[in-house]
C-alpha positions as CSV (number, residue, x, y, z in Angstrom):
1,V,0.0,0.0,0.0
2,R,1.4,3.4,-0.9
3,R,2.4,5.7,1.8
4,Q,0.2,8.5,0.4
5,T,-2.9,6.2,0.6
6,L,-2.2,5.5,4.2
7,S,-1.7,9.2,4.9
8,D,-4.9,10.2,3.1
9,R,-6.8,7.5,5.0
10,A,-5.4,8.8,8.3
11,R,-6.4,12.4,7.5
12,G,-9.9,11.3,6.4
13,A,-9.4,12.2,2.8
14,H,-10.5,8.8,1.7
15,K,-13.0,6.4,3.2
16,S,-12.7,2.6,3.3
17,R,-14.6,0.7,0.6
18,R,-17.2,-0.4,3.2
19,A,-17.9,3.1,4.4
20,S,-18.1,4.3,0.8
21,Y,-20.5,1.5,-0.1
22,E,-22.8,2.3,2.9
23,E,-23.2,5.9,1.6
24,R,-24.2,4.6,-1.9
25,K,-26.9,2.2,-0.7
26,L,-30.5,3.2,-1.4
27,L,-31.8,2.3,2.0
28,T,-30.2,2.7,5.5
29,K,-29.9,-0.4,7.7
30,A,-33.0,0.7,9.6
31,E,-35.0,1.0,6.4
32,E,-33.8,-2.3,5.2
33,Q,-34.9,-3.9,8.5
34,T,-38.3,-2.4,8.0
35,L,-38.5,-3.9,4.6
36,L,-37.4,-7.2,5.9
37,D,-40.1,-7.1,8.5
38,W,-42.7,-6.4,5.8
39,C,-41.3,-9.4,3.9
40,D,-41.6,-11.6,7.0
41,H,-45.2,-10.4,7.5
42,S,-46.1,-11.1,3.9
43,S,-44.6,-14.6,4.1
44,A,-46.5,-15.3,7.3
45,M,-49.7,-14.3,5.4
46,A,-48.8,-16.8,2.7
47,K,-48.3,-13.9,0.2
48,P,-44.5,-13.8,-0.4
49,M,-43.2,-10.7,-2.2
50,D,-42.1,-10.9,-5.7
51,P,-39.3,-8.5,-7.0
52,T,-41.8,-5.9,-8.3
53,S,-43.7,-5.7,-5.0
54,L,-40.4,-5.6,-3.1
55,R,-39.3,-2.6,-5.2
56,G,-42.7,-1.0,-4.6
57,R,-42.2,-1.3,-0.9
58,A,-38.8,0.2,-1.1
59,L,-40.4,3.1,-3.0
60,S,-42.9,3.6,-0.1
61,V,-40.0,3.5,2.4
62,K,-37.6,5.8,0.7
63,G,-39.6,7.7,-1.9
64,V,-37.2,6.7,-4.7
65,Y,-37.9,3.8,-7.1
66,P,-35.0,1.3,-7.0
67,G,-33.3,0.1,-10.2
68,K,-34.3,-3.1,-11.9
69,N,-31.6,-5.2,-10.3
70,W,-32.0,-3.8,-6.8
71,S,-34.4,-6.5,-5.6
72,R,-32.0,-9.3,-6.7
73,R,-29.1,-7.6,-4.8
74,F,-31.3,-7.0,-1.7
75,I,-32.3,-10.7,-1.6
76,K,-28.7,-11.8,-2.0
77,R,-27.7,-9.4,0.8
78,H,-30.3,-10.8,3.2
């Protein structure tokens, strides 16, 4: 690792990959947990969510419609 990279990281000029990724995510951890609770509730009612309805729920939580691959990545993450 270059010395400049370590220096930049120590000064806060660059964030770690994980920290950078957290900022780019559509939903916060709390919002994702809310969405997971809805998924659990729907499954308990014998109406599991399909990717389209999952994206619709994300829209109602955040107010922004997720991309077409968002639901696949969300399911993979959880």
